[in-house]
C-alpha positions in Angstrom: 85.8 130.1 85.4 86.8 132.2 88.4 84.7 135.1 87.2 81.4 132.9 86.7 81.8 131.2 89.9 82.1 134.5 91.8 78.6 135.5 89.8 77.2 132.4 91.2 78.4 132.7 94.7 77.0 136.3 95.0 73.7 135.0 94.0 73.9 132.3 96.3 75.0 134.5 99.2 72.0 136.6 98.4 69.4 133.9 98.1 70.8 132.2 101.4 70.5 135.6 103.1 66.9 135.8 102.2 66.2 131.9 103.5 68.1 132.9 106.7 65.9 136.0 107.4 62.4 135.0 106.4 61.9 131.4 105.2 58.3 131.9 104.5 59.1 134.8 102.2 61.2 133.4 99.8 59.9 132.4 96.5 59.7 128.7 94.8 62.1 130.3 92.2 64.3 131.4 94.5 64.7 127.8 96.1 65.1 126.1 92.6 68.4 128.7 92.1 69.8 127.7 95.5 69.5 124.0 94.4 70.9 125.1 91.1 74.0 127.1 92.6 74.5 124.0 95.2 74.7 121.2 92.5 77.1 122.5 90.3 78.9 120.2 88.0 82.0 120.7 87.1 82.8 120.0 83.4 84.9 117.5 81.6 87.5 116.9 78.7 85.8 113.7 77.4 81.7 113.9 77.4 81.2 110.4 76.8 77.7 108.7 75.8 75.6 110.9 78.0 74.2 110.4 81.7 73.3 107.2 83.6 70.2 108.2 85.6 69.7 105.9 88.9 65.9 105.6 89.7 66.2 104.3 93.3 63.8 102.8 95.8 64.3 100.7 99.3 64.6 97.6 97.0 67.5 98.9 94.8 71.0 97.6 95.0 73.6 98.5 92.4 76.9 96.6 91.8 79.8 98.6 90.3 82.7 96.0 88.4 86.2 97.0 87.5 85.5 95.2 84.1 82.6 93.7 82.7 84.1 90.2 82.8 84.3 90.3 86.5 81.9 88.1 88.3 82.2 90.1 91.5 81.6 93.5 92.4 84.3 96.1 94.0 81.4 98.2 95.5 77.3 97.7 96.4 75.3 100.5 96.8 72.2 99.2 98.9 69.2 101.6 99.2 66.5 101.8 102.1 63.8 103.7 103.3 65.1 105.9 106.3 63.0 106.7 108.7 64.8 109.4 110.2 64.7 111.5 107.0 61.6 110.0 105.9 63.0 109.3 102.5 65.7 107.0 100.6 68.8 106.4 102.0 72.1 104.5 101.1 73.6 102.0 103.9 77.0 103.4 104.9 77.0 106.2 102.5 79.9 107.6 104.8 82.1 105.0 104.1 81.1 105.1 100.3 81.7 108.5 99.9 85.5 107.6 100.0 85.3 106.2 96.5 81.8 108.0 95.2 81.3 111.5 93.9 79.0 111.5 91.3 77.9 114.1 88.9 74.8 114.3 91.1 73.6 112.8 94.4 70.3 114.4 95.8 68.4 111.7 97.7 65.8 113.8 99.1 64.8 114.8 95.6 65.4 111.4 94.1 68.2 112.5 91.8 71.4 110.1 91.2 73.6 110.9 88.1 76.5 109.6 86.9 78.4 110.5 83.6 78.8 107.6 81.0 82.4 107.5 79.0 81.1 104.2 77.3 77.6 102.5 76.6 78.5 98.8 75.4 75.5 96.5 75.0 74.2 95.9 78.3 76.7 97.8 80.4 78.1 101.4 81.1 81.3 102.8 82.2 80.4 105.3 84.3 82.5 108.1 86.1 82.1 107.6 89.8 84.2 109.9 91.4 84.0 113.2 89.1 87.1 114.9 90.7 89.9 111.8 90.3 88.2 110.7 87.2 87.6 106.8 88.6 85.3 104.8 86.5 83.7 101.6 87.0 81.3 99.7 84.9 77.5 99.3 85.9 75.0 96.8 84.1 71.9 98.5 82.6 68.9 97.4 84.5 65.3 98.6 85.6 66.6 101.3 87.7 69.7 101.9 85.4 69.2 104.0 82.3 71.2 106.1 80.0 70.0 109.7 79.1 71.9 111.4 76.0 73.4 114.5 75.8 70.6 116.2 73.9 68.3 115.4 76.4 70.3 115.9 79.6 71.1 119.2 78.3 67.5 120.3 77.9 67.2 119.4 81.7 69.9 121.6 83.3 69.2 124.3 85.2 72.0 126.7 83.4 75.4 126.6 81.1 78.3 128.7 81.0 81.0 128.9 78.5 84.8 127.9 79.6 86.9 130.7 79.8 89.7 128.2 78.6 88.1 127.6 75.7 86.4 130.9 74.6 83.7 131.5 71.9 81.5 134.1 70.4 77.6 133.6 70.9 76.4 133.2 67.4 72.8 133.9 65.5 73.1 130.7 63.8 74.5 127.4 64.8 77.4 127.7 62.7 81.1 128.8 63.2 80.4 131.5 60.4 77.5 132.5 61.9 76.9 136.4 62.6 78.5 137.1 65.8 76.0 138.4 68.8 76.9 141.0 70.8 76.5 140.0 74.7 78.0 142.2 77.9 76.6 140.5 80.7 77.5 137.5 82.6 77.3 133.7 81.4 73.9 132.4 82.9 72.0 130.8 80.2 69.5 128.0 79.9 69.2 125.4 76.9 66.3 126.2 75.0 67.2 123.5 72.2 69.9 121.3 70.8 71.3 120.8 67.2 74.5 118.7 66.8 77.3 120.4 68.8 75.3 123.4 69.0 72.9 124.7 71.7 70.4 127.4 71.7 70.9 129.6 74.6 69.1 132.6 76.6 69.7 134.3 79.7 68.0 132.7 82.8 65.2 134.7 84.1 66.5 134.1 87.6 69.8 135.8 86.9 68.3 138.8 85.4 65.9 139.2 88.3 68.8 138.8 90.9 71.2 141.2 88.9 69.7 144.1 87.7 73.0 145.2 86.0 71.8 142.3 83.1 70.4 145.1 81.3 69.9 143.2 77.9 69.3 139.5 78.6 70.1 137.5 76.0 67.0 136.3 73.9 68.4 133.8 71.9 72.0 132.7 70.7 74.0 129.8 69.7 77.3 128.2 71.0 79.0 125.1 70.5 78.5 122.8 73.8 81.4 120.6 72.4 83.9 120.3 70.0 84.7 116.5 68.8 85.4 115.1 72.5 86.1 118.1 74.3 83.3 119.7 76.0 83.3 123.6 76.1 80.6 124.2 78.5 80.2 124.2 82.4 76.5 123.1 83.1 74.4 123.2 86.2 71.7 121.1 87.7 68.7 121.6 90.2 68.4 119.1 92.8 
């Protein structure tokens, strides 16, 4: 993924430079791309059931358990309205950061996502530290809900193919589908999901920032997973 990440970092550097020079002139689309680059989410070998989304306010408390039969949580996140930032925050967040590194935590934009390995009844086994792969259990509730993979992939800001698992872009969602010649960098958005396949096209912001993409991909199909193996890296906007 070195080449892909370098491509995104170059784009990030350009947009950051524009923002520094004249914040009043940067476009809304530029800000969206900046957020999408800043919230790069690493791929996982076992995608699981989807993403658990937390809808929080100043009364939200999240209790994380080692197992579903445990009566006492190992960690509790308490949200509150922080007048210093005019928005919701988590009490003692710096302390919790020792064990908490979720898929996405962007408090000012109301985004909190945890990858779900297992959904069992009212319980979700979630990855609380994506780097270490640490998991805990979280109970389904009014502020805690599951987003399945098809819905989640359609909400991503961009996807790229994994270099460790190369695959061709196909004209149809099939391994026997005609391959499509595409020479530009991977910078795709998901149009739709069909089983283990996603229809992709070149993200317009990438084409705008990199004129070298002379032939943007209009439509093509790649596998997003093969069995339990995730074959893409995805990005999220704050």
